[in-house]
N, C-alpha and C positions, 0 to 999 in steps of 0.2 A: 691565302695562300696561310700558312697556321703562325708561320713566322713571324708575317707582317700584323699580323692580327693584338698575337700575344706582345709583339714589340709598339703597338698605340698604346697601351694598358701600362706597360711596362714606365716607360717613356714620362709616361703621366705621373709614377711617384716611385724612381730610381734614387731620389736621394735618401727617402726615406728607408730604401732594402737596405741602405748597410750597417744601421746599427741589430738588425737582425738576421744579416748577415755571422757579425761579427761573434753569434749565440753558435754559428756552427764551431767556429775554431775554439770548442774548451769545452765542444764531445767529448764523454768516457774515450776510451778502445783499448780492446786487450793484448796483451803481449800476442807477436815481436814487433818495435814499429819501424817503420821503417827508413828510419838512420840507425847507427848503434849507440846513438848517445844521442841528449836534448841536444847542447851544442852544436857539435854536427847543424843539425836541423835546423836551428837557427839564424848560424852563418849564411847558407847556401839559400833559406828564406827568405834571408836582408839585403844578400846581393840583386834575387830577383825581384825584388821589389822594389831598391835603392836605383836599377837599374830602369824598368816600368815610369819610378819617381821623375830620373834623368828623360823618360821619352814623351813624359805632359811638360813635363823645364823647356827642352824643347822645341815644342810645339808654340808651347803660352807665346817665349819670349822671342819666336821668329811672324807665326800668325799667326790670331789671340781669332778663334770660332764663333760665336755666341753659341753653348747648344740648350741655352734653358727652353728654348719656342717660345709659343704664344700661348698664352693661358693651354699652360702644360700639355697643351698642344705642339708638334712635331712643324717647324717652320724653320724660313733659311733668306736673309736679305739681300746675296746672293749667294756663287756658288765663288770656294777658296780653293784654286789649286797651287799656293804656294807658298816657304816653305817646308813646314817635315808635312806639309798635301800633298806635293809634288813627286815623296817618296810612300807613303801608303796613305792610305783612303782616310784612316777611322786615327791618328794616332794617338789621340784622347783616350779614346778606349782599351786600345792600343795597350797604356800606359797603363788603366785601370787590370785588365785581365793578369800583365804579369805582376803589380801590385799583393791582384786575391791570390793568383797560386805562388807566392814567394810568400807569402802567410800564413795560409793552405798549409802549406810545407813547412813554416818552422813552430808547427804544431806539434809534427810527428805524428802524424796521426793518421792509418792509414783511411780510420771512415773517415775524419774529417776533411781529406785530400780524394777523397771519393765521392761525397756530398757535391761539399764545397766548390771545385775545380769544373764537372762539365756546371752547377745550375749557373757557374759568375757564366761559362762559354756561352749557354746556351739564352741566360738576359743579353748579352750583349749579340750574337749574333741575331735572334729578334731584332734588338730598338733599330741597330744597322739598318736590321729591311725593312720597316718600318720608317727608318729617317729615306733610303734607297729611292723605293719606294714615290715620299715624298717631288721629292730628288727629280727624280726621272721624270715628271711628272707640271714640275715648273718650269725645268731646264732645259728639259729633251733632249737632242741632239747636242749640245756644250755634258749631260749628263755622260753619255753616252757614250763621246769620244773619251773624258775623263778615266773612265770606267778603263778602258782598252787601255789606257796609258800608263793608269797608276791601279799596285796588287789594294786588294781590298785592306790584305790583313799585316803580311808581312812583307817590314818596307825591303823599297829596291835601294841597297844600295850605290847604285851609281848615279854620283853626279853631287853623293852628301859635303861634299866636302867641297863642293864649289857650292851649294847653297850654303850651308850656315858660312860661310868664308863669305858671299858677295850681300846678305842678310844683313840690317841691322839686328844687334838681340836689346831685348823692352826688358833691359832687368828688372822697368821699375812696375809694369806691370804684368810680371813674374809675383814678382811682393805678393803684388793686392790684390789679382787673383788666387795665387797659390798658398799662402801662406798653411790656412787649412787643413793641406789634403799631408803633405808630411808631418807632420803636429798627431791627424787623425791615427796613420798609420805605425807611425812609430812608436806611439800609446800603446795601441791594440796590442803592438811585438809585445813589448816590453811589461806589462801585464797577462799576456797571454806568456809568457818564461815563464815570471814571477810564481804562477800560476802554477806552471810543470812542475816546478823544482819542490817548491811542497807538494808539488798531487807525487812528486814521486817518494817525500823521503829524504829528500838532500837539503834541507834547508838551513839546518847548522853544519854543514860542513859547503856552504855555497856561498855566507858569508860579503867573501870579497863583492864575487860574482854578483852581488847583491843590492852591492852597493854603486857598484859601477850603471848596474841598471836603473839605478835611481836615477842617478846624479845626468843620466840621456834623459831618462822624462825628464828631467827638472830645467838642465838645459831645452830641450822640446818646448816646455810649456813656457819660458821665459822667454823664449824667440816667437813663440806666437805671440806673444801676450805683445812683443816689441810690435814688431809687425800687426794686429788688431789695434791698438792705439794710436800709431802711426795710420792706418786707415783713415778710421774712425776721425779721426784733427786733420784730414785732408797735407797732414808735415809728406807726404808720397802719396804720389796719385799716378792714376795708370796711362802714357802714352802713346 
């Protein structure tokens, strides 16, 4: 299948695609913009991206799945069906998509939304297709039963409260495994917003907002450095 073949290729290089995808957020766009003002776009986009981050945090905190593959190829030691994986088969990719869509909306650019969102959907649909091919071949009937019970994308909310209450949340694992993701998208959001302020000719009128954005970026950088240092010195380890 075309999606599956593309998915195997994209899986190998998926981590290198993020910096290139960020370029799409700075594409010039003629008027009219999706939102009447820049800040509405930023707030809506940030809320969606934050929702994606919460999905990733909940997923990692409850039941982590190594998605790095083996030799840059799709691989899995076992079939994970616990935690958030009991409600959607691809929670990490769902979180990534929400972050990507949020950033695209925050750009307040029709061109960026029209290119970045379909491209992100294509990438993750393809990767999931490749992973499902592998998992079906490795786990057979068990994976087919899992597919029948759990949606591929949109979470099944029934029983979610029970899942969250019945499992121990591993916050150390979240810090060790996830500290780079929020710093990445928050940094992109701030830099993109500063660029849009400058591009709209609002730099002088927006000094207070600019200082707030710079503070957000500073706090994010400090949080990243602390988490990175704790991981490097093994002050904190994933449990």
